[in-house]
All heavy atoms as an XYZ file, in Angstrom:
726
protein
N     109.374    149.354     59.026
C     108.141    148.665     59.262
C     108.112    148.239     60.729
O     109.116    147.778     61.259
C     108.092    147.475     58.321
C     106.923    146.637     58.421
S     106.784    145.531     57.013
C     107.203    146.566     55.660
N     106.980    148.376     61.378
C     106.855    148.135     62.811
C     105.708    147.171     63.076
O     104.652    147.267     62.469
C     106.580    149.460     63.498
C     106.410    149.384     64.984
C     106.134    150.801     65.512
N     106.250    150.885     66.923
C     105.247    150.709     67.779
N     104.044    150.452     67.319
N     105.432    150.800     69.062
N     105.944    146.270     64.028
C     104.892    145.348     64.476
C     105.033    145.196     65.983
O     106.140    145.024     66.489
C     105.020    143.993     63.780
C     103.935    143.023     64.126
C     102.567    143.484     63.665
O     102.431    144.060     62.594
N     101.561    143.248     64.476
N     103.922    145.226     66.668
C     103.934    145.189     68.118
C     103.172    143.972     68.620
O     102.139    143.604     68.063
C     103.293    146.465     68.643
C     103.321    146.623     70.121
C     102.831    147.998     70.528
O     102.902    148.943     69.748
N     102.327    148.107     71.738
N     103.706    143.338     69.658
C     102.993    142.268     70.351
C     102.872    142.681     71.812
O     103.221    143.804     72.178
C     103.739    140.941     70.200
O     104.944    140.963     70.927
N     102.409    141.798     72.650
C     102.183    142.151     74.050
C     103.477    142.508     74.775
O     103.497    143.416     75.601
C     101.480    140.997     74.763
N     104.564    141.811     74.470
C     105.812    142.011     75.200
C     106.989    142.427     74.329
O     108.100    142.579     74.851
C     106.172    140.728     75.949
C     105.145    140.343     76.962
N     104.179    139.402     76.692
C     104.895    140.791     78.208
C     103.401    139.268     77.748
N     103.814    140.105     78.680
N     106.771    142.584     73.029
C     107.864    142.936     72.127
C     107.402    143.916     71.068
O     106.229    143.917     70.684
C     108.412    141.680     71.424
C     108.998    140.670     72.361
C     108.259    139.584     72.779
C     110.283    140.823     72.831
C     108.781    138.664     73.653
C     110.829    139.904     73.708
C     110.074    138.823     74.116
N     108.335    144.725     70.595
C     108.122    145.585     69.437
C     109.184    145.178     68.417
O     110.362    145.072     68.755
C     108.266    147.082     69.791
C     108.095    147.937     68.561
C     107.269    147.475     70.853
N     108.767    144.930     67.182
C     109.694    144.519     66.130
C     109.732    145.583     65.048
O     108.694    146.096     64.640
C     109.259    143.196     65.503
C     109.627    141.916     66.236
C     108.802    141.756     67.489
C     109.426    140.728     65.329
N     110.935    145.906     64.613
C     111.149    146.798     63.486
C     111.898    146.013     62.427
O     112.810    145.241     62.742
C     111.994    148.012     63.885
C     111.287    148.991     64.766
C     111.424    148.947     66.144
C     110.472    149.970     64.219
C     110.775    149.847     66.960
C     109.814    150.878     65.037
C     109.973    150.811     66.399
O     109.317    151.707     67.197
N     111.538    146.205     61.173
C     112.221    145.538     60.071
C     112.510    146.558     58.995
O     111.712    147.458     58.740
C     111.366    144.412     59.511
N     113.667    146.406     58.368
C     114.038    147.293     57.278
C     115.022    146.605     56.359
O     115.803    145.753     56.786
N     114.972    146.977     55.093
C     115.883    146.376     54.126
C     117.253    147.021     54.256
O     117.374    148.233     54.352
C     115.343    146.560     52.718
C     114.047    145.811     52.521
C     113.634    145.772     51.088
C     112.334    144.991     51.018
N     112.071    144.426     49.756
N     118.304    146.171     54.246
C     119.670    146.663     54.378
C     120.465    146.469     53.092
O     121.572    146.938     52.992
C     120.396    145.980     55.552
C     120.333    144.466     55.423
C     119.831    146.437     56.863
C     121.113    143.717     56.462
N     119.905    145.771     52.148
C     120.588    145.508     50.891
C     120.134    144.195     50.305
O     119.608    143.336     51.001
N     120.314    144.030     49.023
C     119.834    142.818     48.351
C     120.692    141.595     48.652
O     120.180    140.494     48.793
C     119.786    143.051     46.845
C     118.742    144.093     46.485
O     117.758    144.225     47.231
O     118.916    144.766     45.462
N     122.000    141.785     48.755
C     122.903    140.641     48.898
C     123.190    140.278     50.347
O     123.731    139.226     50.619
C     124.224    140.936     48.194
C     124.030    141.144     46.701
O     122.946    140.798     46.201
O     124.952    141.651     46.043
N     122.836    141.136     51.264
C     123.201    140.928     52.659
C     122.345    139.837     53.309
O     121.208    139.593     52.919
C     123.031    142.227     53.436
N     122.917    139.185     54.304
C     122.179    138.205     55.093
C     121.251    138.932     56.052
O     121.453    140.105     56.359
C     123.138    137.328     55.893
C     123.943    136.420     54.994
O     123.483    136.017     53.938
N     125.157    136.121     55.412
N     120.263    138.243     56.554
C     119.374    138.815     57.559
C     120.154    139.039     58.849
O     121.032    138.262     59.203
C     118.216    137.864     57.839
O     117.471    137.659     56.679
N     119.809    140.118     59.534
C     120.492    140.438     60.784
C     119.466    140.649     61.888
O     118.298    140.919     61.626
C     121.319    141.712     60.638
C     122.448    141.569     59.666
C     123.373    142.752     59.714
N     122.662    144.003     59.444
C     123.271    145.184     59.377
N     124.566    145.268     59.560
N     122.581    146.281     59.127
N     119.939    140.531     63.125
C     119.087    140.693     64.291
C     119.720    141.670     65.259
O     120.917    141.592     65.538
C     118.888    139.341     65.001
C     118.125    139.370     66.322
C     116.670    139.739     66.091
C     118.238    138.029     67.014
N     118.910    142.588     65.761
C     119.325    143.481     66.833
C     118.336    143.316     67.978
O     117.133    143.193     67.761
N     118.842    143.314     69.213
C     117.988    143.108     70.377
C     118.268    144.223     71.376
O     119.425    144.508     71.685
C     118.259    141.750     71.052
C     118.139    140.612     70.048
C     117.316    141.533     72.222
C     118.659    139.301     70.560
N     117.200    144.821     71.899
C     117.326    145.845     72.924
C     116.462    145.452     74.114
O     115.269    145.205     73.957
C     116.856    147.216     72.394
O     117.643    147.548     71.253
C     117.003    148.283     73.447
N     117.105    145.392     75.278
C     116.397    145.102     76.519
C     116.871    146.136     77.539
O     118.026    146.125     77.945
C     116.689    143.676     77.034
C     115.876    143.380     78.283
C     116.406    142.647     75.959
N     115.981    147.025     77.941
C     116.389    148.105     78.844
C     116.488    147.615     80.281
O     115.997    146.537     80.636
C     115.406    149.273     78.757
O     114.220    148.966     79.451
N     117.089    148.439     81.124
C     117.251    148.085     82.527
C     115.931    148.077     83.273
O     115.840    147.523     84.372
C     118.234    149.051     83.186
C     119.643    148.818     82.674
C     120.627    149.845     83.159
N     120.584    150.026     84.595
C     121.237    150.988     85.220
N     121.958    151.843     84.548
N     121.157    151.093     86.526
N     114.904    148.665     82.704
C     113.583    148.649     83.335
C     112.987    147.238     83.350
O     112.098    146.945     84.143
C     112.623    149.573     82.585
C     112.974    151.017     82.691
C     111.995    151.835     81.885
C     112.365    153.296     81.912
N     111.446    154.113     81.126
N     113.464    146.381     82.466
C     112.925    145.027     82.338
C     113.337    144.162     83.525
O     112.568    143.329     83.993
C     113.383    144.378     81.014
C     112.987    145.230     79.825
C     112.861    142.980     80.874
C     111.514    145.464     79.689
N     114.555    144.334     84.004
C     115.023    143.521     85.120
C     116.517    143.635     85.284
O     117.173    144.472     84.640
N     117.059    142.783     86.133
C     118.502    142.812     86.359
C     119.237    142.190     85.173
O     118.624    141.756     84.197
C     118.851    142.112     87.678
C     118.466    140.649     87.685
O     118.128    140.071     86.666
N     118.508    140.044     88.861
N     120.551    142.154     85.244
C     121.365    141.681     84.124
C     121.059    140.235     83.762
O     121.065    139.874     82.583
C     122.850    141.833     84.453
N     120.778    139.414     84.744
C     120.474    138.007     84.487
C     119.201    137.892     83.653
O     119.147    137.155     82.658
C     120.344    137.231     85.816
C     119.864    135.817     85.570
C     121.660    137.229     86.558
N     118.174    138.634     84.026
C     116.899    138.585     83.297
C     117.055    139.147     81.891
O     116.512    138.589     80.930
C     115.828    139.357     84.063
N     117.790    140.250     81.744
C     117.987    140.853     80.426
C     118.753    139.915     79.500
O     118.385    139.736     78.336
C     118.724    142.190     80.550
C     117.918    143.247     81.264
C     118.526    144.627     81.134
N     119.937    144.726     81.449
C     120.427    145.026     82.650
N     119.603    145.229     83.660
N     121.726    145.126     82.832
N     119.797    139.301     80.011
C     120.589    138.380     79.185
C     119.796    137.132     78.827
O     119.942    136.589     77.729
C     121.887    138.006     79.888
C     122.868    139.150     79.895
O     122.872    139.971     78.974
N     123.678    139.229     80.930
N     118.932    136.666     79.720
C     118.096    135.501     79.430
C     117.140    135.800     78.277
O     116.969    134.982     77.371
C     117.301    135.094     80.679
C     116.475    133.843     80.465
C     115.693    133.443     81.711
N     116.586    133.232     82.830
C     116.472    133.851     84.013
N     115.496    134.725     84.214
N     117.308    133.600     84.988
N     116.538    136.977     78.294
C     115.644    137.370     77.202
C     116.416    137.419     75.893
O     115.957    136.904     74.864
C     114.983    138.727     77.499
C     114.016    138.604     78.661
C     114.255    139.256     76.275
C     113.512    139.933     79.174
N     117.604    138.021     75.912
C     118.397    138.130     74.680
C     118.792    136.759     74.139
O     118.717    136.525     72.934
C     119.644    138.989     74.926
C     119.316    140.455     75.107
C     120.548    141.310     75.117
C     121.057    141.461     76.517
N     122.173    142.424     76.605
N     119.175    135.845     75.021
C     119.527    134.490     74.572
C     118.332    133.795     73.945
O     118.451    133.131     72.904
C     120.032    133.654     75.754
C     121.452    133.901     76.133
C     121.975    132.800     77.056
N     121.108    132.535     78.186
C     121.178    133.144     79.370
N     122.067    134.081     79.572
N     120.363    132.810     80.342
N     117.166    133.934     74.548
C     115.962    133.270     74.031
C     115.520    133.869     72.699
O     115.096    133.143     71.796
C     114.842    133.348     75.060
C     115.118    132.467     76.254
C     114.071    132.599     77.315
N     114.335    131.637     78.393
C     113.633    131.579     79.498
N     112.616    132.397     79.690
N     113.933    130.692     80.417
N     115.623    135.173     72.560
C     115.269    135.818     71.286
C     116.255    135.398     70.196
O     115.859    135.094     69.072
C     115.213    137.360     71.441
C     115.093    138.042     70.093
C     114.061    137.759     72.336
N     117.547    135.373     70.517
C     118.557    134.927     69.543
C     118.297    133.501     69.075
O     118.401    133.195     67.887
C     119.956    135.009     70.158
C     120.729    136.194     69.721
C     122.173    136.114     70.196
N     122.392    137.232     71.084
C     122.619    137.171     72.389
N     122.729    136.005     72.987
N     122.768    138.247     73.089
N     117.958    132.623     69.997
C     117.684    131.228     69.647
C     116.441    131.122     68.771
O     116.413    130.355     67.809
C     117.518    130.397     70.926
C     117.329    128.930     70.681
C     118.561    128.234     70.143
O     119.628    128.861     70.020
O     118.455    127.040     69.829
N     115.422    131.892     69.083
C     114.206    131.902     68.266
C     114.523    132.402     66.856
O     114.026    131.857     65.871
C     113.152    132.765     68.925
S     111.579    132.755     68.077
N     115.358    133.419     66.755
C     115.751    133.933     65.440
C     116.516    132.866     64.663
O     116.266    132.644     63.481
C     116.621    135.190     65.604
C     117.050    135.806     64.314
C     116.163    136.568     63.567
C     118.338    135.646     63.834
C     116.549    137.152     62.377
C     118.736    136.224     62.660
C     117.835    136.974     61.921
N     117.433    132.176     65.342
C     118.243    131.156     64.682
C     117.385    130.000     64.170
O     117.578    129.525     63.047
C     119.297    130.626     65.655
C     120.260    129.622     65.052
C     121.236    129.115     66.086
N     120.638    128.213     67.036
C     120.420    126.916     66.809
N     120.737    126.390     65.656
N     119.870    126.149     67.734
N     116.422    129.567     64.973
C     115.631    128.393     64.613
C     114.487    128.686     63.653
O     114.158    127.855     62.820
C     115.068    127.737     65.880
C     116.084    127.099     66.812
C     115.403    126.606     68.070
C     116.824    125.980     66.118
N     113.839    129.846     63.777
C     112.605    130.049     63.021
C     112.517    131.377     62.280
O     112.118    131.413     61.126
C     111.412    129.920     63.967
N     112.857    132.462     62.931
C     112.583    133.775     62.356
C     113.420    134.075     61.121
O     112.939    134.705     60.177
C     112.799    134.878     63.404
C     111.978    134.767     64.681
C     112.275    135.941     65.594
C     110.505    134.661     64.386
N     114.670    133.643     61.117
C     115.552    133.919     59.974
C     114.979    133.364     58.681
O     115.072    133.977     57.634
C     116.940    133.342     60.216
C     117.888    133.612     59.053
C     119.268    133.127     59.340
N     119.862    134.023     60.329
C     120.937    133.729     61.027
N     121.527    132.568     60.878
N     121.430    134.581     61.888
N     114.350    132.209     58.754
C     113.754    131.607     57.568
C     112.471    132.279     57.109
O     112.051    132.103     55.972
N     111.864    133.073     57.979
C     110.598    133.718     57.632
C     110.781    135.034     56.884
O     109.894    135.443     56.148
C     109.782    133.979     58.907
C     109.333    132.728     59.609
S     108.512    133.070     61.174
C     107.036    133.898     60.606
N     111.909    135.693     57.108
C     112.121    136.988     56.464
C     113.101    136.829     55.308
O     113.993    135.984     55.351
C     112.621    138.051     57.465
C     113.923    137.616     58.135
C     111.573    138.361     58.501
C     114.528    138.650     59.036
N     112.948    137.618     54.266
C     113.849    137.495     53.116
C     115.249    138.007     53.429
O     115.448    138.754     54.395
C     113.165    138.362     52.047
C     112.264    139.272     52.781
C     111.888    138.595     54.049
N     116.209    137.590     52.612
C     117.576    138.082     52.765
C     117.606    139.591     52.565
O     116.818    140.147     51.808
C     118.512    137.422     51.749
C     118.846    135.998     52.131
O     118.662    135.655     53.315
O     119.290    135.240     51.255
N     118.516    140.238     53.238
C     118.642    141.670     53.108
C     117.721    142.455     54.015
O     117.566    143.661     53.856
N     117.124    141.792     54.992
C     116.230    142.476     55.930
C     116.838    142.397     57.321
O     117.264    141.345     57.783
C     114.824    141.835     55.927
C     113.961    142.426     57.028
C     114.169    142.036     54.580
N     116.886    143.533     57.983
C     117.376    143.610     59.352
C     116.177    143.659     60.286
O     115.227    144.409     60.060
C     118.227    144.865     59.518
O     118.720    144.954     60.816
N     116.203    142.867     61.339
C     115.101    142.781     62.297
C     115.610    143.254     63.656
O     116.643    142.785     64.140
C     114.607    141.342     62.392
C     113.364    141.076     63.223
C     112.148    141.709     62.555
C     113.147    139.582     63.358
N     114.896    144.204     64.262
C     115.243    144.710     65.586
C     114.109    144.352     66.533
O     112.942    144.636     66.246
C     115.459    146.238     65.568
C     115.741    146.754     66.960
C     116.580    146.603     64.623
N     114.453    143.722     67.654
C     113.466    143.303     68.649
C     113.716    144.112     69.921
O     114.824    144.117     70.455
C     113.584    141.793     68.963
C     112.602    141.390     70.043
C     113.375    140.974     67.704
N     112.674    144.780     70.392
C     112.746    145.555     71.625
C     111.821    144.890     72.639
O     110.624    144.720     72.378
C     112.315    147.013     71.392
C     113.209    147.654     70.348
C     112.348    147.794     72.703
C     112.745    149.027     69.910
N     112.391    144.504     73.774
C     111.601    143.861     74.826
C     110.879    144.930     75.641
O     111.428    145.989     75.924
C     112.494    143.034     75.726
N     109.638    144.631     75.990
C     108.842    145.534     76.809
C     108.637    144.914     78.188
O     109.005    143.764     78.426
C     107.505    145.785     76.128
C     107.685    146.433     74.759
C     106.401    146.611     74.051
N     105.632    147.679     74.703
C     104.341    147.874     74.502
N     103.664    147.087     73.700
N     103.712    148.843     75.112
N     108.041    145.662     79.070
C     107.857    145.172     80.438
C     107.026    143.889     80.435
O     106.102    143.734     79.645
C     107.186    146.237     81.307
O     105.919    146.541     80.794
N     107.387    142.993     81.306
C     106.716    141.706     81.396
C     107.389    140.607     80.600
O     107.061    139.437     80.764
N     108.337    140.953     79.750
C     109.007    139.940     78.929
C     109.902    139.036     79.763
O     110.162    137.893     79.388
C     109.825    140.612     77.829
N     110.366    139.514     80.901
C     111.287    138.729     81.728
C     110.618    137.502     82.345
O     111.303    136.545     82.680
C     111.888    139.606     82.820
N     109.308    137.527     82.486
C     108.634    136.397     83.136
C     108.154    135.346     82.133
O     107.648    134.305     82.530
C     107.439    136.879     83.993
C     107.923    137.772     85.117
C     106.410    137.583     83.148
N     108.330    135.597     80.843
C     107.876    134.651     79.816
C     108.844    133.491     79.687
O     110.056    133.660     79.811
C     107.757    135.353     78.460
C     106.780    136.508     78.354
C     106.859    137.120     76.963
C     105.378    136.051     78.641
N     108.308    132.321     79.397
C     109.192    131.197     79.092
C     109.463    131.179     77.585
O     108.900    131.965     76.827
C     108.620    129.874     79.596
C     107.322    129.485     78.929
O     106.801    130.268     78.125
O     106.828    128.376     79.212
N     110.331    130.287     77.172
C     110.786    130.267     75.772
C     109.658    130.047     74.778
O     109.641    130.642     73.706
C     111.846    129.174     75.586
O     112.981    129.478     76.343
N     108.698    129.202     75.124
C     107.618    128.917     74.175
C     106.719    130.129     73.957
O     106.261    130.369     72.834
C     106.792    127.722     74.648
O     106.160    128.014     75.876
N     106.476    130.903     74.996
C     105.658    132.102     74.836
C     106.393    133.183     74.052
O     105.796    133.881     73.236
C     105.225    132.639     76.200
C     104.232    131.773     76.967
C     103.972    132.337     78.350
C     102.941    131.646     76.194
N     107.686    133.313     74.306
C     108.492    134.268     73.539
C     108.465    133.874     72.072
O     108.249    134.704     71.191
C     109.939    134.319     74.077
C     109.963    134.981     75.452
C     110.854    135.064     73.111
C     111.306    134.947     76.133
N     108.676    132.599     71.810
C     108.678    132.122     70.424
C     107.331    132.368     69.744
O     107.282    132.830     68.606
C     109.019    130.633     70.411
C     109.071    130.025     69.028
C     109.394    128.542     69.131
N     109.237    127.894     67.870
C     110.243    127.510     67.095
N     111.477    127.736     67.466
N     110.013    126.916     65.956
N     106.237    132.103     70.440
C     104.907    132.297     69.865
C     104.662    133.764     69.512
O     104.165    134.067     68.429
C     103.850    131.801     70.855
C     102.469    131.743     70.246
C     101.434    131.180     71.202
N     101.908    129.951     71.839
C     101.608    129.601     73.086
N     100.855    130.367     73.829
N     102.060    128.470     73.575
N     105.024    134.663     70.421
C     104.822    136.095     70.152
C     105.686    136.571     68.985
O     105.218    137.305     68.121
C     105.151    136.925     71.389
C     104.024    137.008     72.364
C     104.251    138.076     73.407
O     104.771    139.160     73.068
O     103.896    137.833     74.561
N     106.941    136.156     68.977
C     107.839    136.601     67.912
C     107.461    136.009     66.562
O     107.569    136.679     65.536
C     109.290    136.264     68.262
C     109.880    137.029     69.437
C     111.289    136.550     69.728
C     109.859    138.519     69.179
N     107.004    134.771     66.548
C     106.569    134.161     65.285
C     105.363    134.887     64.706
O     105.311    135.152     63.497
C     106.229    132.682     65.496
C     107.411    131.727     65.608
C     106.924    130.337     65.993
C     108.188    131.676     64.320
N     104.400    135.226     65.551
C     103.214    135.928     65.067
C     103.572    137.310     64.527
O     103.110    137.710     63.452
C     102.186    136.045     66.190
N     104.407    138.035     65.255
C     104.794    139.380     64.813
C     105.641    139.327     63.543
O     105.446    140.128     62.623
C     105.555    140.090     65.928
N     106.562    138.373     63.471
C     107.412    138.259     62.283
C     106.605    137.822     61.076
O     106.883    138.239     59.952
C     108.566    137.273     62.547
O     109.269    137.709     63.712
C     109.525    137.223     61.384
N     105.599    136.990     61.282
C     104.728    136.578     60.187
C     104.005    137.784     59.588
O     103.885    137.906     58.362
C     103.736    135.528     60.670
C     102.953    134.911     59.545
O     103.564    134.620     58.489
O     101.741    134.713     59.710
N     103.540    138.682     60.432
C     102.880    139.900     59.951
C     103.864    140.771     59.168
O     103.525    141.305     58.110
C     102.305    140.687     61.128
C     101.188    139.981     61.848
S      99.721    139.771     60.838
C      99.181    141.438     60.673
N     105.080    140.899     59.672
C     106.104    141.700     58.975
C     106.443    141.063     57.626
O     106.558    141.751     56.617
C     107.343    141.866     59.853
C     107.052    142.853     60.975
C     108.545    142.326     59.040
C     108.178    143.039     61.957
N     106.625    139.746     57.630
C     106.994    139.053     56.390
C     105.912    139.189     55.334
O     106.206    139.360     54.140
C     107.262    137.580     56.669
N     104.642    139.152     55.748
C     103.567    139.301     54.774
C     103.539    140.708     54.195
O     103.263    140.901     53.021
C     102.225    138.948     55.395
O     101.894    139.860     56.414
N     103.863    141.703     55.011
C     103.908    143.084     54.493
C     105.133    143.319     53.619
O     105.078    144.098     52.672
C     103.909    144.077     55.653
C     102.512    144.235     56.233
C     102.442    145.438     57.114
N     102.742    145.012     58.477
C     103.132    145.835     59.425
N     103.289    147.108     59.193
N     103.374    145.366     60.632
N     106.235    142.639     53.908
C     107.431    142.765     53.066
C     107.216    142.122     51.701
O     107.818    142.540     50.715
C     108.642    142.123     53.757
C     109.255    142.893     54.905
C     110.303    142.044     55.597
C     109.871    144.194     54.420
N     106.391    141.091     51.646
C     106.150    140.374     50.398
C     105.294    141.184     49.431
O     105.279    140.916     48.225
C     105.489    139.035     50.668
N     104.580    142.166     49.919
C     103.690    142.966     49.068
C     104.475    143.837     48.124
O     105.531    144.255     48.286
C     102.785    143.837     49.930
C     101.810    143.045     50.741
C     100.979    143.938     51.650
O     101.249    145.141     51.761
O     100.055    143.412     52.271
């Protein structure tokens, strides 16, 4: 399942009934230098820990791919985009 926002693409798939939710993050070198890429990954991980994990059911793996322009976003904008995209994924998973 795929959901796209302005600066991120999210993929979700079931990995098993008993497994915990997992997160994968991809930030290419086109996004920026190592400092910018690692900052995006830290912010996405924190957003997953605080909010996204509770939105998706157990046994679902979530992959977040950063797109160009993500390096200039602050934490609140990243969180807003990821929450909206994950909400759409969660509603489709519930069907």
